[in-house]
Structures are given as C-alpha cells and as structure tokens.
C-alpha positions in Angstrom: 98.9 42.2 158.7 96.8 39.3 158.9 95.7 38.3 155.3 93.2 35.7 154.3 93.4 33.6 151.3 92.5 36.7 149.2 91.8 35.0 145.8 89.3 32.8 147.5 86.9 35.7 147.0 87.1 35.5 143.3 84.7 33.5 141.3 85.9 31.0 138.6 86.6 33.3 135.9 88.1 31.5 132.9 86.5 31.8 129.6 83.9 29.0 130.1 83.3 29.6 133.7 80.7 31.0 136.0 77.6 31.3 133.7 74.5 31.7 135.9 71.2 30.2 135.0 68.3 32.8 134.6 65.3 31.2 133.7 65.6 27.6 134.4 67.4 26.2 131.4 66.6 22.5 131.1 69.5 20.1 131.8 70.6 17.5 129.4 70.2 16.9 125.6 71.0 14.2 123.1 74.0 12.1 123.9 77.2 13.2 122.1 80.3 11.5 121.0 82.7 11.0 118.0 81.5 10.8 114.5 83.1 8.4 111.9 86.5 9.6 110.9 87.9 8.3 114.1 86.6 7.1 117.4 83.3 5.4 116.4 79.9 6.3 117.2 77.5 8.6 115.4 77.4 12.3 115.6 74.0 12.3 114.2 72.5 13.9 111.0 72.2 17.4 112.4 75.9 17.6 113.3 76.8 16.1 109.9 74.7 18.8 108.3 76.6 21.6 110.2 80.0 20.0 109.4 81.1 17.0 107.7 83.4 14.8 109.8 87.1 14.3 108.7 88.1 11.5 106.6 88.6 8.0 108.2 92.2 8.2 109.7 92.5 12.0 109.5 90.8 13.0 112.6 87.7 13.0 114.8 84.6 14.9 115.3 82.9 15.5 118.5 79.3 16.8 118.9 77.0 17.6 121.9 73.3 18.9 121.8 72.1 21.0 124.7 68.6 22.1 125.7 67.8 25.7 127.1 64.6 27.2 128.1 63.3 30.4 126.6 64.7 33.6 127.8 67.7 32.0 129.7 71.5 31.4 130.2 73.3 28.3 131.1 76.3 26.2 130.7 76.3 22.6 129.8 79.0 19.9 129.6 79.8 16.5 128.1 82.8 14.2 128.8 84.2 12.1 125.9 87.2 9.9 125.6 89.7 9.6 122.9 90.6 6.1 121.7 93.7 6.9 119.8 96.7 9.2 120.0 95.8 12.5 118.3 98.2 15.0 116.7 95.8 18.0 115.8 97.0 20.3 113.2 93.8 22.1 112.6 90.3 22.4 113.9 86.8 23.6 112.8 83.8 24.5 115.0 80.4 25.0 114.1 77.3 25.6 116.2 73.6 26.7 116.1 71.7 29.6 117.6 71.4 29.5 121.4 75.2 29.0 121.8 77.5 31.8 123.2 80.8 29.9 122.9 81.9 26.3 122.8 85.2 25.0 124.4 87.0 21.6 124.4 88.9 21.1 127.7 91.5 18.4 128.5 91.3 17.0 132.0 93.5 15.0 134.3 90.9 12.1 134.8 91.9 8.5 133.7 88.2 7.7 133.1 85.0 9.8 133.2 84.1 11.0 136.7 80.8 10.7 138.3 81.5 12.8 141.2 82.3 16.4 141.2 84.6 18.5 143.4 81.8 19.1 145.9 81.3 15.5 146.5 78.0 15.2 144.5 77.1 12.4 142.3 76.4 13.5 138.7 75.1 11.6 135.7 78.0 12.3 133.3 77.1 9.5 130.7 75.3 12.2 128.7 75.0 16.1 128.7 74.9 17.5 132.2 74.7 21.0 133.9 77.9 22.8 134.4 76.4 25.6 136.5 79.2 28.0 137.6 81.4 26.6 134.6 83.4 23.4 134.4 86.0 24.5 136.8 83.5 25.1 139.6 82.8 21.4 139.4 85.6 19.6 137.7 89.3 19.6 137.1 90.4 20.8 133.8 94.1 21.2 132.6 94.1 22.8 129.2 92.1 24.6 126.5 92.5 22.3 123.4 89.8 23.7 121.0 86.7 25.8 120.6 85.3 29.1 119.1 83.5 32.1 120.6 81.2 32.5 117.5 79.7 30.3 115.0 81.4 32.1 112.2 84.8 32.7 113.9 88.0 31.3 112.5 89.3 28.4 114.5 91.7 29.0 117.4 94.0 26.2 116.0 95.2 27.2 112.5 98.0 28.4 110.4 100.5 25.8 112.0 103.4 24.7 110.0 103.1 21.2 108.5 105.5 19.6 111.3 103.5 21.1 114.2 100.6 19.7 116.0 98.6 19.7 119.4 98.9 16.5 121.1 95.9 14.7 122.8 97.0 11.3 124.0 94.9 8.2 123.6 92.6 7.6 126.6 92.2 11.2 127.2 89.0 12.3 129.0 87.9 15.6 127.4 85.2 18.0 128.5 83.0 19.6 125.9 81.7 22.8 127.4 78.7 24.8 125.7 77.7 28.1 127.1 74.2 28.7 126.0 72.4 31.8 125.9 68.7 32.1 124.6 67.3 35.5 124.1 64.2 34.1 122.3 60.8 33.4 123.7 61.0 29.8 122.7 63.1 26.8 123.8 66.2 25.8 121.8 68.3 22.8 121.4 71.7 24.2 120.3 74.3 21.8 118.7 78.0 22.2 118.8 80.4 20.4 116.5 84.2 20.3 116.6 86.5 18.5 114.1 89.9 17.8 115.2 92.0 17.4 112.0 95.2 15.2 112.6 98.5 14.3 111.0 100.7 11.2 111.6 102.9 11.5 114.5 106.0 10.9 112.3 105.4 14.1 110.7 105.4 16.1 114.0 108.6 17.7 115.2 107.2 20.4 117.5 104.1 20.3 119.9 101.6 23.3 119.7 99.6 24.7 122.5 96.7 27.2 123.1 97.4 30.1 125.4 94.7 31.6 127.4 95.1 34.7 129.6 92.3 36.3 131.7 92.1 39.2 134.0 89.8 38.7 136.9 89.8 42.3 138.1 87.0 44.0 136.4 84.8 46.6 137.9 82.5 48.8 135.7 80.8 51.6 137.7 77.1 52.5 136.6 77.0 55.0 133.5 80.8 55.1 133.2 83.7 54.0 131.0 86.3 51.7 132.6 89.3 49.5 131.7 91.0 46.2 132.7 94.7 45.7 132.4 97.2 43.0 132.9 100.4 41.7 131.6 101.9 38.1 131.1 105.6 37.1 130.5 106.8 35.3 127.6 108.7 32.4 129.5 110.4 30.9 126.5 111.0 31.4 122.8 107.5 30.7 121.2 105.8 31.5 117.9 102.2 32.7 117.9 99.9 31.8 115.0 96.5 33.3 116.3 95.3 35.9 118.8 91.8 37.2 119.8 89.9 38.6 122.6 86.8 37.7 124.6 84.5 40.2 126.2 80.8 40.7 126.9 78.3 43.2 125.8 79.9 46.3 127.9 83.2 45.7 125.8 84.4 48.2 123.4 87.3 46.1 122.3 90.9 46.2 123.4 94.7 46.4 122.7 97.3 43.9 122.9 100.9 45.1 122.9 104.3 43.1 123.0 106.7 44.8 125.4 110.3 44.3 126.5 111.4 43.1 129.7 111.3 46.6 131.1 107.7 47.2 130.1 108.5 49.3 127.0 106.1 48.7 124.0 107.9 47.2 121.0 104.9 46.6 118.7 101.1 46.4 118.7 100.0 42.8 118.2 96.2 43.2 118.1 93.4 45.8 118.4 89.7 45.6 118.2 86.6 47.8 118.8 83.8 45.4 119.3 83.1 42.7 121.8 80.8 40.5 119.5 82.5 38.6 116.7 85.9 40.2 117.4 88.6 40.1 114.7 91.1 37.1 114.7 94.7 38.0 113.9 96.5 35.3 112.1 100.1 35.0 111.3 100.5 32.6 108.5 104.4 32.5 109.0 104.0 32.8 112.7 105.1 35.7 115.1 108.2 34.8 117.0 108.6 36.0 120.6 111.6 35.9 122.8 111.8 34.8 126.4 111.7 37.8 128.8 109.3 39.9 126.6 105.8 40.6 127.9 102.3 40.4 126.5 100.4 43.4 127.8 96.7 43.8 127.1 93.9 46.1 128.0 90.1 45.8 127.6 87.8 48.8 127.3 84.3 49.1 128.5 81.2 51.4 128.8 78.6 50.5 131.4 75.4 52.3 130.3 73.4 50.7 133.1 72.4 51.8 136.8 74.2 49.0 138.5 78.1 48.1 138.8 79.2 45.1 136.6 82.1 43.0 137.7 84.0 40.1 136.2 82.3 36.9 135.8 81.1 34.4 133.4 77.5 35.5 132.7 77.1 37.0 129.2 74.1 38.8 130.5 75.4 40.3 133.8 79.1 40.1 134.0 82.2 41.1 132.0 85.4 39.4 131.0 88.7 40.4 129.6 90.4 37.6 127.9 93.0 36.8 125.1 93.7 33.5 123.5 95.3 31.8 120.5 97.5 29.1 119.3 101.4 28.8 119.4 104.3 26.6 119.3 106.4 25.0 120.7 104.3 24.2 123.7 105.2 25.7 127.2 102.7 25.2 130.0 103.9 28.1 131.9 103.5 30.4 129.0 100.0 29.3 128.1 98.6 29.6 131.6 100.5 32.9 132.5 101.8 30.8 135.6 104.9 29.7 137.2 103.8 26.2 137.5 101.9 25.4 134.1 98.5 25.4 136.0 95.9 27.7 135.3 94.8 28.9 138.8 95.1 31.9 141.0 97.6 30.4 143.7 100.7 30.7 141.6 100.2 33.2 138.8 102.9 35.0 136.8 100.6 37.7 135.7 100.9 41.4 136.7 97.6 43.1 137.4 97.8 46.7 136.6 95.4 49.1 138.3 93.8 52.2 136.6 93.3 54.3 139.7 95.4 56.5 142.1 95.6 54.4 145.3 99.2 53.5 146.7 100.3 49.8 147.0 100.1 50.0 150.8 96.6 51.3 150.8 95.6 48.9 148.1 96.9 45.8 150.0 95.0 47.1 153.2 91.9 47.4 151.2 92.4 43.9 149.7 92.9 42.4 153.1 89.7 43.8 154.5 87.4 43.2 151.4 84.2 41.3 152.2 82.8 40.9 148.8 83.9 40.1 145.2 83.1 43.6 144.1 85.2 45.3 146.9 87.9 43.0 146.4 88.1 43.7 142.7 87.7 47.3 143.3 90.8 47.5 145.5 93.0 46.2 142.8 91.4 48.1 139.9 91.6 51.4 141.9 95.4 50.9 142.6 97.9 53.0 140.7 99.8 51.6 137.9 103.0 52.1 139.6 101.9 49.7 142.4 101.2 46.8 140.0 104.4 44.7 140.3 104.8 44.7 144.1 100.9 44.6 144.7 100.5 41.6 142.5 103.7 39.9 144.1 102.2 40.6 147.5 98.9 39.3 146.6 100.2 36.0 145.1 102.4 35.4 148.2 99.5 35.9 150.8 97.2 33.7 148.7 99.7 30.8 148.3 100.8 30.9 152.0 97.3 31.4 153.7 97.4 31.5 157.5 101.3 31.7 157.4 101.4 34.7 155.0 102.2 37.1 157.8 105.6 35.5 158.2 106.1 34.2 154.7 105.3 37.3 152.8 107.2 40.0 155.1 109.5 40.9 152.3 106.8 41.3 149.6 104.8 43.5 152.3 107.7 45.6 152.9 108.3 46.2 149.2 104.7 47.1 148.8 104.8 49.7 151.6 107.8 51.2 150.2 106.4 51.4 146.6 105.1 55.0 145.4 102.7 55.7 142.5 105.4 57.6 140.6 
C-alpha cells in the first residue's frame, strides 16, 4: 500500500488555530507590551481598568488590543519579550467583548521574527493578523497561559507554594487573540494577562500546562456525533485544573482516568455546555501514575444542513480539547506526544472511532482520502476495536512519508489482522 503523509490533509487544529476571517476584520490595533510590575512600558489605561498589574517585582502584565470589523471573525497576534526570569505561580486573564479566547504561547525564537513559515515578511512590531492561527505561520512550543472566556477561572491556579511555571528571561512569547464579532459595529477588543511570580529560591518543582486535542471530528447534518481519544500518563504527575474547549455544536463532554488496560478508574470531569464550561479545580492536586490513561469524549448535535468538521472557526468548525495545569512538568505528557512537541508526526494519542469499519478498511480509506472531510470521516467511522493499531499505522505512515511502505509493514499487518470485536 502506498501511503502519503496522511496528516498533511489535516488543518492546524490546536486551540488557537485556524480561525477564518469572514467579513474582513481589520488588522492591527494599539501596540501592546508589559505594564509596570515588571518589564517596563505601559499597558494603557484601558488594560489597567480591566485588571490592575501585579506589584513591582511580583510579576508582569501583558496587554494587546485588536480591531475587528462588524459581523466577522479573525485571529490576531502580538510578540512580546520577557526581560527577566519568571517563575509563574498564578495567572489572571481579562478581556472585553469581541474576544472568543486568549492564549499566551512560548516560542523557540531568540528574537522577534519578521518572516513567517511561508517566507513572507510581516510587521511584527505591533498586532498583526494570524489568519489560520499562530501555528499556521509561526513556531510555538507550549501553552503558557490564557482563558477561553472573560469570566473563566485561570488555567494556572491552585499550585502549591513551591511550584511554578518557568518562563526564562529573553523568551519570545506570542499573544494570541481569537476575535469573534457578532454585532453590527466594529470592535477593538482588549486582552490582559497577569503572570504573578514567586522567587526562584522558593521553587522546588516546575509546573506546566497540558493541552490534548482531537483532530478527528465529523458532524453530519441534523445528527448527533461524538469525538473520542485517549492520551497516556507518561510519568507521575499531579493535576490542579481541567476544562474543555468546544464550539457551538458542542453538548459538553466527559473525561475519565483509565488504567493501563483502558479500564475506567474514575471520572475526572463532565460538562453539558460548550460556552463557559465548568473548570474542575483540585486544591490539593490529583495525583496520576505513569501508565494510566486520560480518556475523553466530546458530544455534539449539528442542527444544520451541512457537515461540520474539526477546525478553528468558532462559526463554522468544531473542536474537542481538554487542558489544564499540572506538575512536575513533563513535555511528553503535556503534548500527548513521544517527543514533547505538539504536532501530528509523532503523537502518543490513540484516536477512537465511533463507527463499525474495520482497521483494514479504515486504513484503505485514509490512504485514498482526497479532502479533510473524507480523511477525518475514515477515522471517525472506524470501530473502537481498531483504535490502537489504526492510530499506530497512521502515525508510522505519516512519520515515514515515501518510505512508509517498507518502514510500516509491521503496523500495517497488525491493522489488517485486527477485528472489531
């Protein structure tokens, strides 16, 4: 079987990615940076009204202001640089109407880049368009802060007094604001994030933020549907928060902790809404053990007349994501990967279909898929029993490209032998 790099058919589907402009949102906005409390510069009166900056020496405040036309959706970004070592123990986020969510990403850049991944020159000295999401044009390494609603509890909270998330001095961070304006007038939404810090001498364990996302979502017209995946617990970690992210077809979801065989041990989270979902917080932490699995499902109802697939647009696509804070940091755990990088080429996730198609027929379907919808449908329509060998074959084919036929023979044989029982 000759298999292309299958995941190349998928769009950029992380939480901040792939929003599509629908109405010509204007690019740019006021410049943004750090408010007094750390890195110097002024956040502006509007940001101070939303959220007072941390006291001097106890953190930093970053702000950005976007511009969005009436009845439109867009994604806008801003690079900022830290000027000192930050050990973040808590965060607070506020934003004004017109914002769908706000995320702060770390990046691998040593200085603010001016040329994107497509080779185009971009004026990154101010707020700029991130059409397709940050990862469509820039390299990011980790989710280090944010919120999906103006009133949501912070992602980074309830950490013990000796635990903090580390952002080194000189880090280039990307502020990412997904803006959605359903009104008939233009808006200039503002987002503000406070990173409250503690002294390095107080820290004995580094925290992280995990983000797991399922890229296989297909919602037929006028029908209910489900997305289902599992991520391994790669080391002993302690969770402090957990929440979901979905779009308007979402009916909430369930997150379970399973043992190494896939048997359910306990329910970690449940919700029944997509907008302002609840946040589970463990003040004393929830300890997980290496070898366990985090299994989650997202439920949907599509009342429309067209098929909805995974993607970043809050208007036209869906998502199935869970995220939260934890410690001690393990890049492989937080990215659901085997290399600590959040991408589709080397992923530790198991994608669990909800249909009846065998592993063999699903693999044939995937290799012949010509569109994102057909590709996703092949995986969604596979039977649950095919999940492990089908995912393994898919990962191998994608990682090996043109050499997949030789490199992935064992995975293909295991898939062909797997039944749905």
